[in-house]
C-alpha positions in Angstrom: -19.9 22.7 -15.1 -19.4 22.4 -18.9 -16.4 20.3 -20.0 -14.7 19.9 -23.4 -13.3 16.3 -23.7 -10.5 15.2 -26.1 -9.6 11.6 -26.9 -6.5 10.9 -29.0 -5.0 7.8 -27.4 -4.7 5.7 -30.6 -6.4 5.9 -34.0 -9.6 7.8 -33.3 -10.0 11.5 -32.6 -13.0 12.0 -30.3 -14.3 15.4 -29.1 -17.3 16.1 -26.9 -18.9 18.7 -24.7 -20.5 17.5 -21.5 -22.5 19.6 -19.0 -22.8 18.3 -15.4 -26.5 19.5 -15.3 -27.7 18.9 -18.9 -25.6 15.9 -19.8 -23.9 15.3 -23.1 -24.5 18.3 -25.4 -22.5 17.2 -28.5 -19.9 14.8 -29.6 -18.1 13.8 -32.8 -15.6 11.1 -33.8 -13.1 10.8 -36.6 -11.8 7.3 -37.3 -8.4 6.6 -38.9 -9.4 3.1 -40.1 -9.0 3.9 -43.8 -5.5 5.4 -43.1 -4.2 2.3 -41.3 -6.1 -0.4 -43.2 -3.4 -0.5 -45.8 -0.9 -1.5 -43.2 -3.1 -4.0 -41.3 -2.7 -2.1 -38.0 -2.1 1.2 -36.4 1.1 3.1 -37.5 1.9 5.3 -34.5 3.5 8.2 -36.5 0.7 8.4 -39.0 -1.8 8.3 -36.1 -0.1 11.3 -34.4 0.0 13.3 -37.6 -3.7 12.7 -38.3 -4.6 13.8 -34.8 -2.7 17.0 -35.4 -4.8 17.7 -38.6 -8.2 16.7 -37.2 -8.4 17.7 -33.5 -8.8 21.4 -33.7 -11.4 21.4 -36.5 -13.4 18.8 -34.6 -13.2 21.0 -31.5 -14.7 23.9 -33.5 -17.4 21.6 -34.9 -18.4 20.3 -31.4 -18.5 23.7 -29.9 -20.8 24.9 -32.7 -23.0 21.8 -32.3 -23.3 22.3 -28.5 -24.0 26.0 -28.9 -21.0 26.8 -26.8 -18.4 29.5 -27.1 -14.9 29.4 -25.5 -16.3 31.5 -22.6 -18.9 28.8 -21.8 -16.3 26.1 -21.2 -15.5 25.6 -17.5 -12.7 23.0 -17.9 -11.0 20.7 -20.4 -10.4 16.9 -20.1 -8.0 15.0 -22.3 -6.7 11.5 -22.4 -3.3 11.3 -20.8 -2.8 7.5 -20.9 -2.4 4.7 -21.5 -1.9 4.8 -25.2 0.5 5.8 -28.0 2.8 8.5 -26.7 2.7 10.6 -29.8 -1.0 10.4 -30.2 -1.5 11.3 -26.5 0.8 14.3 -26.8 -1.4 15.8 -29.5 -4.6 15.9 -27.4 -2.8 16.7 -24.1 -0.8 19.6 -25.6 -3.8 21.1 -27.3 -6.1 20.5 -24.3 -3.6 22.0 -21.8 -2.9 25.0 -24.1 -6.6 25.8 -24.6 -7.1 25.6 -20.9 -4.3 28.0 -20.3 -5.6 30.4 -23.0 -9.2 30.2 -21.7 -8.1 30.4 -18.0 -9.9 27.2 -17.0 -8.7 24.0 -15.2 -7.6 21.0 -17.2 -7.4 17.3 -16.2 -5.7 14.3 -17.7 -8.0 11.3 -17.8 -7.1 7.7 -17.7 -8.3 6.1 -20.9 -9.7 2.9 -19.2 -11.5 4.9 -16.6 -13.2 6.7 -19.4 -14.3 3.3 -20.8 -15.3 2.1 -17.4 -17.6 5.1 -16.9 -19.0 5.3 -20.4 -22.2 3.4 -19.3 -22.9 6.3 -17.0 -23.9 8.3 -20.1 -26.9 6.1 -20.6 -30.4 6.8 -19.2 -30.2 3.8 -16.9 -26.7 3.9 -15.5 -25.4 1.2 -13.1 -25.1 2.0 -9.4 -21.9 1.4 -7.4 -20.5 -1.0 -6.4 -20.1 -3.3 -9.4 -17.6 -5.5 -11.3 -16.3 -4.1 -14.6 -15.0 -6.2 -17.5 -12.8 -3.9 -19.5 -12.1 -5.3 -23.0 -10.4 -2.6 -25.1 -7.5 -3.0 -27.4 -4.6 -4.3 -25.4 -6.6 -4.5 -22.2 -8.6 -7.3 -20.7 -9.3 -6.7 -17.0 -11.8 -7.5 -14.3 -12.1 -4.7 -11.8 -14.1 -4.3 -8.6 -15.5 -0.7 -8.6 -16.7 0.7 -5.3 -16.7 4.3 -6.5 -15.0 6.5 -9.1 -11.3 6.1 -8.4 -11.8 3.2 -6.0 -10.7 0.3 -8.1 -9.4 -3.2 -7.2 -7.9 -5.2 -10.0 -9.3 -8.7 -9.8 -7.7 -10.2 -12.9 -6.1 -9.3 -16.2 -4.6 -10.9 -19.3 -1.1 -12.3 -18.8 -0.4 -12.1 -22.6 -2.7 -11.3 -25.5 -5.8 -9.3 -24.6 -9.1 -10.4 -26.1 -9.1 -7.5 -28.6 -5.6 -8.4 -29.7 -6.6 -12.0 -30.1 -9.5 -11.0 -32.3 -7.2 -8.8 -34.5 -4.6 -11.6 -34.9 -7.3 -14.2 -35.7 -8.5 -11.8 -38.4 -5.0 -11.5 -39.9 -4.8 -15.3 -40.0 -8.1 -15.4 -41.9 -7.0 -12.6 -44.2 -9.7 -10.3 -43.0 -9.6 -6.5 -43.2 -8.5 -4.2 -40.4 -9.9 -3.7 -37.8 -10.2 -7.4 -37.2 -12.6 -7.8 -34.3 -15.8 -6.7 -36.1 -14.7 -8.7 -39.2 -14.3 -11.9 -37.3 -17.7 -11.4 -35.6 -19.3 -10.8 -38.9 -17.8 -13.9 -40.5 -18.7 -16.0 -37.5 -22.4 -15.2 -38.1 -22.3 -17.6 -41.1 -20.3 -20.2 -39.3 -21.6 -23.6 -38.1 -21.6 -23.8 -34.3 -19.8 -26.9 -33.0 -17.9 -28.0 -36.1 -14.7 -26.9 -34.3 -14.2 -26.8 -30.6 -11.5 -24.4 -29.4 -10.1 -24.4 -25.9 -11.4 -22.1 -23.2 -8.0 -20.9 -21.7 -7.4 -20.7 -18.0 -11.0 -21.6 -17.0 -9.9 -24.9 -15.4 -7.8 -23.2 -12.8 -8.7 -20.8 -10.0 -8.3 -17.1 -10.4 -9.5 -14.4 -12.7 -6.6 -13.9 -15.0 -6.9 -14.4 -18.8 -4.6 -15.8 -21.5 -5.5 -15.8 -25.2 -2.1 -16.5 -26.8 -2.7 -20.3 -26.8 -6.1 -19.8 -28.4 -4.3 -17.8 -31.2 -1.9 -20.7 -31.8 -4.8 -23.2 -31.8 -6.5 -21.0 -34.5 -3.4 -20.9 -36.6 -3.0 -24.7 -36.4 -6.6 -25.3 -37.3 -6.3 -23.0 -40.4 -3.1 -24.8 -41.4 -4.8 -28.2 -41.3 -7.6 -27.1 -43.6 -5.8 -24.7 -46.0 -6.1 -25.0 -49.7 -3.6 -23.9 -52.4 -4.2 -20.2 -51.6 -3.1 -20.7 -48.0 -6.6 -20.5 -46.6 -9.4 -23.0 -46.0 -12.6 -22.7 -48.1 -15.0 -19.9 -47.3 -17.3 -22.1 -45.1 -14.5 -23.5 -43.1 -13.1 -20.0 -42.5 -16.5 -19.0 -41.2 -16.7 -22.1 -39.0 -13.2 -21.3 -37.6 -14.2 -17.7 -36.9 -17.4 -19.0 -35.1 -15.4 -21.4 -33.0 -12.8 -18.7 -32.1 -15.4 -16.2 -31.1 -17.3 -18.7 -29.0 -14.2 -19.7 -27.2 -13.3 -16.1 -26.3 -16.9 -15.2 -25.3 -17.4 -18.3 -23.2 -14.0 -17.6 -21.4 -15.0 -14.0 -20.7 -18.5 -15.1 -19.4 -17.0 -17.8 -17.1 -14.6 -15.3 -15.6 -17.3 -12.7 -15.2 -19.5 -15.1 -13.3 -16.6 -16.1 -11.2 -15.8 -12.5 -10.4 -19.4 -11.7 -9.3 -19.4 -14.8 -7.1 -16.1 -13.9 -5.6 -17.1 -10.4 -4.7 -20.8 -11.1 -3.9 -21.9 -8.4 -6.3 -24.9 -8.6 -8.6 -24.0 -5.9 -11.2 -21.6 -6.2 -14.1 -20.4 -3.5 -16.4 -18.7 -4.3 -19.7 -16.9 -1.6 -21.5 -14.4 -1.1 -24.3 -14.4 -2.0 -28.0 -15.0 -5.7 -27.5 -18.1 -4.9 -25.4 -19.9 -4.1 -28.7 -19.7 -7.8 -29.7 -23.3 -9.0 -30.0 -22.6 -12.6 -28.9 -20.7 -11.4 -25.8 -23.6 -9.2 -24.7 -26.2 -11.8 -25.4 -24.4 -14.6 -23.6 -23.6 -12.5 -20.6 -27.3 -11.4 -20.3 -28.4 -15.1 -20.4 -25.8 -16.3 -18.0 -26.3 -13.5 -15.4 -30.1 -13.7 -15.6 -29.8 -17.2 -14.1 -28.1 -15.7 -11.0 -30.3 -12.6 -10.8 -27.4 -10.4 -11.8 -27.6 -7.6 -14.3 -25.2 -6.4 -17.0 -24.8 -2.8 -18.2 -23.0 -1.4 -21.2 -22.7 1.7 -23.2 -24.4 2.2 -26.6 -22.4 1.0 -29.5 -20.9 4.5 -30.4 -19.5 4.8 -26.9 -17.9 1.3 -26.8 -15.0 2.3 -29.0 -12.7 5.3 -28.1 -14.7 8.5 -27.9 -14.6 12.0 -26.5 -17.9 11.7 -24.6 -16.4 9.2 -22.0 -13.4 11.4 -21.5 -15.5 14.5 -21.0 -17.7 12.7 -18.5 -14.8 11.2 -16.5 -13.0 14.5 -16.5 -16.0 16.4 -15.4 -16.4 14.1 -12.3 -12.8 14.8 -11.3 -12.9 18.5 -12.0 -16.1 18.8 -9.9 -13.9 17.2 -7.1 -11.4 20.1 -7.6 -8.8 17.8 -9.2 -6.8 19.4 -12.0 -3.4 19.3 -13.7 -0.5 21.7 -13.4 0.8 23.5 -16.5 3.1 20.6 -17.3 1.9 18.2 -19.9 2.2 14.6 -18.6 1.3 11.6 -20.7 1.8 7.9 -19.9 2.0 4.9 -22.2 1.3 2.7 -19.3 -0.8 3.7 -16.3 -2.2 1.2 -13.7 -5.9 1.8 -13.3 -5.8 1.0 -9.5 -3.3 3.8 -9.0 -5.9 6.6 -9.6 -6.9 8.8 -6.7 -10.5 8.5 -5.4 -13.1 11.2 -5.6 
């Protein structure tokens, strides 16, 4: 089965063609970073309009790259939530319309399920069951995964997600959008240990997260060392970024270890934009090696939003004869554990 996948949940337009026998045939991604950088964050209306301009040309590009014609496509998968409603409507409307015109089934894919399954695109994919750490945008979740669609939420952020905390720390340090990679880059020149930031909610039982207090601690630290321009000197900014990143990473590592111990599993999957963080990957591998557990993640280009993960996830559900009606349904919020199993 050959599937066309469309991802338009936020500020990136991703399109891919995935074949159930041959694997990923082609994919492309258009980022709106330059469009939104001027505003320091995503402007929903601008995001929607840019998806309108870019999605169809990218579909034509990917079909050509994969050597596929419309007649070769057996189904269409599109992100139907969670995300920005306007942006979701662009991909869902176009995907559903193409499916109708080409007389093939269509399936709305859960954005976070796409991220969760992205490591399955690698040559050495994880085997079920496993624990998944999903760290993407406004989501920080620990999920027990027994099979596709069989998800148990173990813990989640009760306020700011890790990605949101990175972005807010970046704004405090006057870094460019998107903030996460900028904080990580600045942290590389920071001195480890000059500042010690709290590891929120690790001193109590449970697997939930909270990063709002860490954000406040960062703001207070910056205020204590600021110069006339409102910021500390360059080295102090780097040291603060280093301390902030270390606190977030260590918190995630502690909770991941706790989740594996609680479930008795030995496999961890990390997925989502923050999973591209080098320190998070390195520290998780070191920590889990001591317990004979393994960590899996997608290649860097499939950590952020992309069409390949949507095409793969949609393919699995279409192979299970799941599909959408002619109605276009998108959801700004959509609990992952409400999905139907395969």
